[in-house]
C-alpha positions in Angstrom: 2.0 -6.4 -1.9 0.3 -6.7 -5.3 -3.0 -5.5 -3.9 -1.4 -2.7 -1.9 0.4 -1.5 -5.0 -2.8 -1.5 -7.0 -4.7 0.3 -4.3 -1.8 2.9 -4.0 -2.0 3.5 -7.7 -5.7 4.1 -7.6 -5.6 6.3 -4.6 -2.8 8.3 -6.2 -4.8 8.8 -9.4 -7.7 10.0 -7.3 -5.5 12.6 -5.7 -5.5 11.1 -2.2 -2.4 12.3 -0.5 -0.3 9.6 1.2 0.1 10.1 4.9 3.5 10.6 6.4 5.6 7.5 6.2 3.8 6.2 3.1 4.9 6.5 -0.5 2.4 5.5 -3.1 5.0 5.5 -5.8 7.1 2.9 -3.9 4.1 0.6 -3.5 3.3 0.9 -7.2 7.0 0.2 -8.1 7.0 -2.9 -5.8 3.8 -4.1 -7.5 5.3 -3.6 -11.0 8.5 -5.3 -10.0 6.7 -8.4 -8.6 4.5 -8.7 -11.7 7.2 -8.2 -14.3 10.4 -9.5 -12.6 8.9 -12.2 -10.4 11.8 -14.5 -11.3 14.2 -12.1 -9.6 12.4 -11.8 -6.3 14.5 -12.1 -3.2 12.4 -13.8 -0.6 14.3 -12.4 2.3 13.8 -8.8 1.1 10.1 -9.5 0.4 9.7 -10.9 3.9 11.4 -7.9 5.5 9.2 -5.5 3.5 6.1 -7.3 4.7 7.1 -7.7 8.3 8.7 -4.3 8.9 7.8 -1.7 6.4 4.1 -2.6 6.0 3.6 -2.5 9.8 4.6 1.1 9.7 2.3 1.8 6.7 -0.6 0.2 8.5 -0.2 2.6 11.4 0.1 5.6 9.1 -2.9 4.5 7.0 -5.2 3.6 10.0 -6.9 7.0 10.1 -7.7 6.7 6.4 -9.1 3.2 7.0 -11.2 4.5 9.9 -12.5 7.4 7.7 -13.4 5.0 4.9 -15.2 2.6 7.3 -17.2 5.5 8.8 -18.2 6.7 5.3 -19.3 3.2 4.3 -21.3 2.8 7.5 -23.2 6.1 6.9 -24.2 4.8 3.4 -25.9 1.7 4.8 
C-alpha cells in the first residue's frame, strides 16, 4: 500500500488520469496514514483493503500496465 500510494502520487503529479474505479488521492491518503499513524492501523481494515479494493484497482489499472509494458518493450 505504501508503494501504491507513492506511485499514485507520482502519476497524479504527471497528470495521468486515474481510470474508473481508481482514486489517486485515496491511495496517497492511505500511504500517508500508514506512514504517520502506523500505531493506529487496524489490521482487519488493512487486510480488507488489500484483498478486496486492490483487486478492483488491478483490473482497472491493467490497461495502463499493458500500455507501459508495450512502451518499455519498444525502447529495448
